[in-house]
BANULO-291674 format. One record per residue (C-alpha): residue number from 1; residue in one letter; x, y, z. Coordinates in pm, 1 decimal, decimal comma, padded with zeros to 6 digits, always signed. Layout:
SITE   nr  rest        xx        yy        zz
SITE  NUM     a         X         Y         Z
...
# end
This chain:
SITE   nr  rest        xx        yy        zz
SITE    1     m  +16800,6  +10918,2  +12444,0
SITE    2     i  +16902,3  +10796,2  +12788,2
SITE    3     i  +17250,2  +10632,3  +12783,8
SITE    4     s  +17324,3  +10391,8  +13063,1
SITE    5     v  +17687,3  +10414,7  +13183,0
SITE    6     i  +17836,2  +10105,8  +13353,8
SITE    7     n  +18157,9  +10118,7  +13564,6
SITE    8     h  +18375,0  +09812,5  +13482,2
SITE    9     t  +18706,2  +09942,3  +13612,4
SITE   10     d  +18708,4  +09727,7  +13924,3
SITE   11     g  +18772,6  +10012,1  +14156,9
SITE   12     k  +19024,1  +10206,6  +13944,0
SITE   13     l  +18754,0  +10462,9  +13898,1
SITE   14     k  +18512,2  +10524,8  +14177,8
SITE   15     d  +18145,5  +10572,3  +14097,5
SITE   16     e  +18164,3  +10928,3  +14242,7
SITE   17     q  +18437,3  +11011,0  +13989,4
SITE   18     i  +18213,2  +10884,0  +13708,0
SITE   19     l  +17916,9  +11072,1  +13844,7
SITE   20     d  +18123,5  +11396,3  +13840,9
SITE   21     a  +18198,3  +11324,6  +13464,9
SITE   22     i  +17832,8  +11241,7  +13389,7
SITE   23     r  +17715,4  +11567,8  +13534,2
SITE   24     a  +17960,0  +11768,8  +13321,2
SITE   25     i  +17876,2  +11571,5  +13008,2
SITE   26     n  +17501,3  +11612,6  +13076,0
SITE   27     r  +17558,4  +11981,7  +13106,5
SITE   28     q  +17749,3  +11976,3  +12775,6
SITE   29     i  +17477,9  +11797,5  +12607,9
SITE   30     s  +17203,5  +12024,7  +12719,9
SITE   31     e  +17375,7  +12359,9  +12718,2
SITE   32     d  +17633,9  +12322,7  +12432,8
SITE   33     f  +17536,8  +12039,4  +12196,7
SITE   34     e  +17164,5  +12043,3  +12184,6
SITE   35     p  +17127,3  +12413,4  +12105,4
SITE   36     y  +17317,9  +12359,4  +11783,2
SITE   37     w  +17204,5  +12013,0  +11690,2
SITE   38     s  +16856,5  +12006,2  +11830,0
SITE   39     i  +16944,0  +11657,3  +11956,7
SITE   40     g  +16931,2  +11592,7  +12336,2
SITE   41     g  +17006,1  +11313,9  +12570,7
SITE   42     m  +17125,6  +11210,2  +12917,1
SITE   43     l  +17388,3  +10986,6  +13069,4
SITE   44     r  +17283,8  +10786,0  +13379,1
SITE   45     l  +17516,8  +10570,5  +13595,6
SITE   46     e  +17378,1  +10218,4  +13652,6
SITE   47     g  +17504,9  +09916,3  +13844,4
SITE   48     r  +17653,8  +09608,9  +13686,0
SITE   49     s  +17528,2  +09249,9  +13678,1
SITE   50     g  +17833,1  +09066,6  +13562,9
SITE   51     k  +18211,5  +09062,5  +13594,0
SITE   52     q  +18260,4  +09190,8  +13239,3
SITE   53     p  +18060,4  +09365,7  +12973,1
SITE   54     n  +17848,6  +09141,2  +12755,5
SITE   55     r  +17771,1  +09306,0  +12424,5
SITE   56     q  +17517,6  +09045,3  +12324,1
SITE   57     n  +17323,5  +09065,8  +12649,3
SITE   58     p  +17319,0  +09422,7  +12773,4
SITE   59     i  +17135,6  +09336,0  +13094,1
SITE   60     d  +17267,4  +09648,1  +13275,5
SITE   61     m  +17091,3  +09896,1  +13036,8
SITE   62     r  +16806,9  +10093,3  +13192,8
SITE   63     g  +16773,7  +10340,1  +12895,0
SITE   64     d  +16800,1  +10352,7  +12525,7
SITE   65     a  +17178,6  +10286,2  +12491,0
SITE   66     i  +17472,2  +10172,6  +12694,4
SITE   67     i  +17847,0  +10268,9  +12745,3
SITE   68     y  +18090,9  +10068,4  +12942,1
SITE   69     i  +18382,3  +10224,8  +13103,7
SITE   70     w  +18647,5  +09958,4  +13109,3
SITE   71     d  +19011,4  +09950,1  +13229,2
SITE   72     k  +19091,0  +09680,0  +12977,3
SITE   73     s  +19075,5  +09678,4  +12593,9
SITE   74     d  +18800,5  +09471,6  +12439,9
SITE   75     s  +18842,8  +09310,1  +12095,7
SITE   76     v  +18891,2  +09669,0  +11967,3
SITE   77     k  +19193,3  +09866,7  +12081,2
SITE   78     a  +19021,5  +10205,2  +12085,3
SITE   79     m  +19007,2  +10497,4  +12322,7
SITE   80     g  +18641,7  +10474,2  +12262,8
SITE   81     y  +18434,7  +10248,0  +12054,3
SITE   82     h  +18056,5  +10239,1  +11980,1
SITE   83     d  +17870,1  +10019,4  +11747,6
SITE   84     k  +17535,0  +09849,7  +11757,3
SITE   85     n  +17497,7  +09497,1  +11907,0
SITE   86     f  +17315,8  +09207,6  +11756,8
SITE   87     h  +17000,2  +09304,3  +11953,4
SITE   88     g  +16980,2  +09644,5  +11778,8
SITE   89     i  +17090,7  +09827,2  +12093,1
SITE   90     p  +17350,3  +10109,6  +12052,0
SITE   91     y  +17647,7  +10035,4  +12279,1
SITE   92     g  +18002,0  +10163,0  +12338,4
SITE   93     f  +18327,0  +10116,4  +12527,1
SITE   94     v  +18559,2  +10374,0  +12686,6
SITE   95     f  +18895,9  +10223,5  +12762,0
SITE   96     t  +19064,3  +10416,1  +13037,9
SITE   97     s  +19402,8  +10218,4  +12974,2
SITE   98     i  +19414,4  +10334,7  +12613,0
SITE   99     s  +19330,8  +10693,0  +12720,6
SITE  100     e  +19627,1  +10681,4  +12955,7
SITE  101     k  +19853,0  +10565,1  +12669,8
SITE  102     m  +19742,9  +10856,7  +12462,5
SITE  103     d  +19792,9  +11087,0  +12762,7
SITE  104     e  +19426,3  +11197,9  +12730,7
SITE  105     s  +19153,4  +11227,0  +12972,1
SITE  106     w  +18892,4  +10932,9  +12993,2
SITE  107     t  +18626,8  +11198,6  +13066,0
SITE  108     a  +18694,0  +11362,1  +12721,9
SITE  109     t  +18668,1  +11015,5  +12560,9
SITE  110     l  +18341,2  +10949,5  +12733,2
SITE  111     s  +18204,9  +11292,0  +12617,8
SITE  112     h  +18328,6  +11209,7  +12256,7
SITE  113     e  +18155,7  +10864,6  +12253,4
SITE  114     s  +17841,5  +11005,5  +12401,9
SITE  115     l  +17805,6  +11287,6  +12154,3
SITE  116     e  +17873,2  +11057,7  +11864,4
SITE  117     m  +17610,0  +10808,9  +11990,9
SITE  118     l  +17357,7  +11081,9  +12010,9
SITE  119     l  +17441,3  +11214,2  +11659,8
SITE  120     d  +17452,3  +10865,4  +11475,6
SITE  121     p  +17336,1  +10587,5  +11717,9
SITE  122     e  +17302,3  +10338,0  +11435,4
SITE  123     v  +17639,7  +10410,5  +11300,7
SITE  124     n  +17503,8  +10426,9  +10938,8
SITE  125     l  +17483,0  +10790,4  +10834,3
SITE  126     l  +17707,7  +10935,2  +10563,2
SITE  127     v  +17721,4  +11286,8  +10415,8
SITE  128     a  +17827,5  +11379,9  +10062,7
SITE  129     g  +18123,4  +11611,4  +10058,4
SITE  130     p  +18452,1  +11682,4  +09880,9
SITE  131     h  +18744,1  +11437,8  +09882,5
SITE  132     p  +19002,5  +11577,3  +10121,5
SITE  133     v  +19277,2  +11582,0  +09856,5
SITE  134     t  +19138,3  +11516,0  +09509,7
SITE  135     r  +18970,8  +11826,5  +09375,2
SITE  136     g  +18632,6  +11777,5  +09198,1
SITE  137     q  +18579,1  +11435,7  +09351,0
SITE  138     d  +18291,5  +11378,0  +09597,2
SITE  139     v  +18290,7  +11116,7  +09862,9
SITE  140     f  +18064,8  +11026,3  +10144,3
SITE  141     h  +18193,1  +11132,0  +10491,6
SITE  142     w  +18123,4  +10960,5  +10814,7
SITE  143     y  +17873,7  +11151,0  +11031,1
SITE  144     e  +18105,9  +11174,5  +11333,5
SITE  145     a  +18064,6  +11448,7  +11588,6
SITE  146     c  +18427,9  +11464,5  +11723,1
SITE  147     d  +18673,3  +11274,8  +11523,8
SITE  148     a  +18804,2  +11584,2  +11324,9
SITE  149     v  +18870,2  +11779,6  +11643,5
SITE  150     q  +18920,5  +11495,0  +11891,7
SITE  151     s  +19258,9  +11625,3  +12034,7
SITE  152     e  +19070,6  +11926,7  +12162,3
SITE  153     s  +18879,2  +11952,4  +12476,0
SITE  154     y  +18743,2  +12210,7  +12727,8
SITE  155     d  +18628,3  +12203,7  +13088,5
SITE  156     i  +18299,6  +12198,0  +13258,8
SITE  157     d  +18301,6  +12218,5  +13631,5
SITE  158     g  +18668,0  +12116,0  +13617,3
SITE  159     i  +18595,5  +11801,9  +13406,4
SITE  160     a  +18742,0  +11772,2  +13052,9
SITE  161     v  +18486,7  +11722,6  +12771,1
SITE  162     s  +18544,7  +11689,2  +12400,3
SITE  163     n  +18521,2  +11948,6  +12136,2
SITE  164     f  +18259,3  +11872,3  +11865,1
SITE  165     l  +18163,1  +11975,4  +11511,6
SITE  166     l  +17880,4  +12205,6  +11428,0
SITE  167     p  +17611,7  +12148,4  +11154,2
SITE  168     l  +17783,3  +12393,0  +10918,9
SITE  169     y  +18084,8  +12160,9  +10906,2
SITE  170     f  +17880,3  +11902,3  +10702,9
SITE  171     t  +17731,4  +12156,7  +10461,7
SITE  172     g  +18044,5  +12226,6  +10242,3
SITE  173     g  +17930,2  +12593,3  +10217,1
SITE  174     d  +18184,5  +12774,2  +10421,6
SITE  175     e  +18072,3  +13114,0  +10549,0
SITE  176     f  +18293,6  +13415,0  +10623,3
SITE  177     q  +18412,5  +13335,1  +10978,4
SITE  178     g  +18156,0  +13070,1  +11009,8
SITE  179     r  +18167,2  +12833,9  +11300,7
SITE  180     n  +18236,3  +12469,1  +11213,5
SITE  181     d  +18329,3  +12342,8  +11563,9
SITE  182     f  +18222,0  +12445,7  +11906,1
SITE  183     l  +18554,7  +12589,5  +12027,4
SITE  184     g  +18645,9  +12753,3  +11701,5
SITE  185     s  +19012,9  +12687,5  +11771,2
SITE  186     t  +19279,4  +12851,5  +11542,0
SITE  187     h  +19561,4  +12651,8  +11388,8
SITE  188     d  +19820,0  +12831,6  +11160,1
SITE  189     g  +19590,6  +13131,4  +11189,3
SITE  190     k  +19287,9  +12948,2  +11047,0
SITE  191     t  +18978,7  +12791,5  +11195,3
SITE  192     l  +18844,4  +12458,7  +11087,7
SITE  193     t  +18680,9  +12452,8  +10740,3
SITE  194     s  +18395,0  +12234,3  +10631,1
SITE  195     f  +18505,6  +11863,3  +10597,1
SITE  196     g  +18840,7  +11963,0  +10717,9
SITE  197     v  +19056,9  +11825,7  +11015,6
SITE  198     n  +19239,6  +11980,9  +11294,8
SITE  199     p  +19578,1  +11860,8  +11430,2
SITE  200     g  +19546,1  +11532,8  +11618,0
SITE  201     g  +19221,4  +11441,4  +11453,0
SITE  202     y  +19118,1  +11249,1  +11148,0
SITE  203     i  +18814,0  +11203,6  +10924,5
SITE  204     g  +18677,1  +10894,2  +10747,8
SITE  205     f  +18480,8  +10861,4  +10427,4
SITE  206     f  +18361,3  +10614,0  +10170,1
SITE  207     n  +18525,7  +10662,4  +09835,1
SITE  208     p  +18282,7  +10537,6  +09569,2
SITE  209     a  +18544,2  +10551,5  +09305,2
SITE  210     l  +18743,6  +10289,5  +09483,2
SITE  211     a  +18462,0  +10125,8  +09674,1
SITE  212     k  +18651,4  +10157,8  +09995,0
SITE  213     h  +18643,6  +10344,8  +10319,9
SITE  214     e  +18944,7  +10552,9  +10376,4
SITE  215     t  +19075,8  +10784,3  +10647,2
SITE  216     f  +19265,7  +11109,6  +10625,0
SITE  217     f  +19469,2  +11315,9  +10871,1
SITE  218     r  +19720,4  +11596,0  +10833,4
SITE  219     k  +20067,5  +11522,2  +10689,1
SITE  220     n  +20318,3  +11425,9  +10950,9
SITE  221     d  +20056,0  +11435,5  +11228,1
SITE  222     e  +20204,6  +11158,9  +11443,8
SITE  223     k  +19945,5  +11191,8  +11720,4
SITE  224     a  +19662,0  +11132,5  +11482,3
SITE  225     k  +19844,9  +10849,2  +11317,8
SITE  226     k  +19900,8  +10689,2  +11654,1
SITE  227     r  +19538,4  +10735,9  +11749,6
SITE  228     f  +19404,7  +10575,8  +11425,5
SITE  229     e  +19652,9  +10284,0  +11451,4
SITE  230     i  +19521,2  +10211,0  +11803,9
SITE  231     k  +19159,6  +10236,0  +11693,1
SITE  232     s  +19210,3  +10007,6  +11398,9
SITE  233     g  +19484,7  +09787,1  +11536,6
SITE  234     l  +19282,7  +09461,4  +11525,3
SITE  235     g  +19100,9  +09547,0  +11202,4
SITE  236     a  +18767,9  +09593,7  +11389,2
SITE  237     a  +18713,5  +09971,6  +11385,7
SITE  238     r  +18339,1  +10011,7  +11411,2
SITE  239     r  +18309,2  +10170,1  +11064,8
SITE  240     s  +18501,1  +09900,6  +10887,1
SITE  241     i  +18272,6  +09643,7  +11052,9
SITE  242     r  +17965,8  +09839,0  +10951,1
SITE  243     y  +18064,3  +09880,0  +10591,9
SITE  244     k  +18291,6  +09584,3  +10527,7
SITE  245     k  +18052,9  +09460,2  +10264,1
SITE  246     l  +18140,9  +09776,8  +10070,0
SITE  247     g  +18512,3  +09744,5  +10074,1
SITE  248     k  +18801,9  +09712,7  +10316,4
SITE  249     q  +18909,4  +10029,2  +10500,4
SITE  250     q  +19257,6  +10161,9  +10438,6
SITE  251     l  +19467,1  +10419,9  +10604,9
SITE  252     s  +19525,6  +10726,2  +10375,5
SITE  253     q  +19795,8  +10922,7  +10556,9
SITE  254     d  +19992,2  +11203,6  +10409,1
SITE  255     i  +19772,4  +11226,4  +10100,7
# end
């Protein structure tokens, strides 16, 4: 997949800055992500043909998908957002202003959105797994590459890129010292478990018992709570749009 990247920051980010980020993320995709997932892709900076992004007419796209880097928040207040437009083209937004509010790097957000677009471009994949709280209950987890570890990043050529999950995470069969995320970070002396969540991250799932999409993050995790509230502030988080026919999404904090 070739992902066209469009700079709509009106000079706040120069093209050369975005090119530096693209080089680092392309290295991440080819050297870190693809060896685990066997899914490859490439970001490519393109020019823009209008004053602002037009989701229904992606005229700037030269590849298979498109990500707009914008200094304003679109109709969705999210650090990064990707869905599929009405023409069947995967597209996304990275809002630099929201990244600043969260004191997080826009380059890590661009990495996050790019990896998730590669893993689930149609935003329609779910994986059966355990309910994060209720033992013995199975739910259908969102197939997201970075949400559970999205507070964690690492550097490539001095550019911050997002940590991401590995295939074992979605199997539910934890191995002894198995690797469920790329960095393998330790929290409270433990690494991430399958279908688990690290501090600052959250996970989403469809609960068939309630016919609703829910989200979960660690108890008293204010950063994760703030991040989720931003991403769902206008009721248009991409998963709730995609699955609204199945039930309204609700926040399941501290459960």
